[in-house]
N, C-alpha and C positions, 0 to 999 in steps of 0.2 A: 538515650535515643539518638540515632544518627541523623544525618542530613538527608532530607527527601528532595529529590530533583524531579521535576515534571518535564517531560518532553512530548511534544506532539509529533507523531510520525505520520507523514503523508506519503501516499503512493499514487502516481498517476496511472490510470488504466485506459488503454485505447483499443478499440475494435480494429482489427487489421485493415478494415476498409478506410480508416482514418489516415492510413499511410499511402493509399493509392494515389498516384499522380495522374496528371492529365494524359500521360502517355500510356497508362495501364487501363485495362478494362475495369469497369466498376465491379464491386463485390456484390453478387446477387444475394448473398446471405447476410448483408450488413444488418446488425441488430441494435438493440438498446443496451448500452453498456451498464445501465442500472440493474440488469439481470445478473450481473457478475456477483459472486460472493468472494470477499477478500478476507483471508485469515492472516493474522500477524502472530509470529512466534518469536520468543526470546530464548536464545540458546536451546532451541528445539521444543520448548514448552509453549503451548497455546496461550497467547495473551488475550485474544478475543477475535470476534468476527465483526467486520464493518460492512455497511452497505456503501454503494457507490453513488455519489452525487455528481450531477453534471457540472462541468466547468462553465459551459455556455448553454442556456436552456434550449437553444435552437440546434444544438449539436449533440445527438444521442450516441455518438461514437467515442467521446472523450469524457472521462470523469476522474474523480479522485476519491480515495478512501482514506480515512484517518482513524487513529486511535491515540489516546493519551496514555502515556506510560509514566508511572511514578516509580522511582528507583531510590531505595535507601542505600546511600553510599557510605553509611557508617561514619567513621572518623577520617576516612580517606579523602583526598582532594578530588579523586575521580575513580571511575571503574570502567571496564570495557566489557562488552558483550556483543553478540551477533543477533540482528533482527532478520528474520526470514519472512517473506510475503508470498502467499500461495493464492492463486486466483482459480476459482471453481465456478460452478453454475453452468450457464450456457457457454462459458469461456474457459479456456485453459491457457496456462502460461508456465514457462519455466520458473522455478523458484528464484526469486530475487533475494540476495543477501547483502546486508550492509553491516559494518562494524560501527558501533556508537561508543562514544567516550563521554558520558555525562560527567560534569564537574560543577563545583559550586561557583 
């Protein structure tokens, strides 16, 4: 049996209205970021779907989504792979990608 490494992957999700400054007009379509659906992929394969929780209960424009990833790294000291995050639901976002290197 190989070594199992557990990693929590967090991704912050923000409504575009959260980026509006005092100099911009307000976003008439600001929504509740908890309506977003966040999917996590490892090397193109779906790991799971996560709901979005608010960072601050009084701010419905900023939240986080998380998934716990367990990786069997066998007898190696580390492995590498790419995590992709896709946001759907009432929100859309470009796919975010990160390379991870779990190690013991």
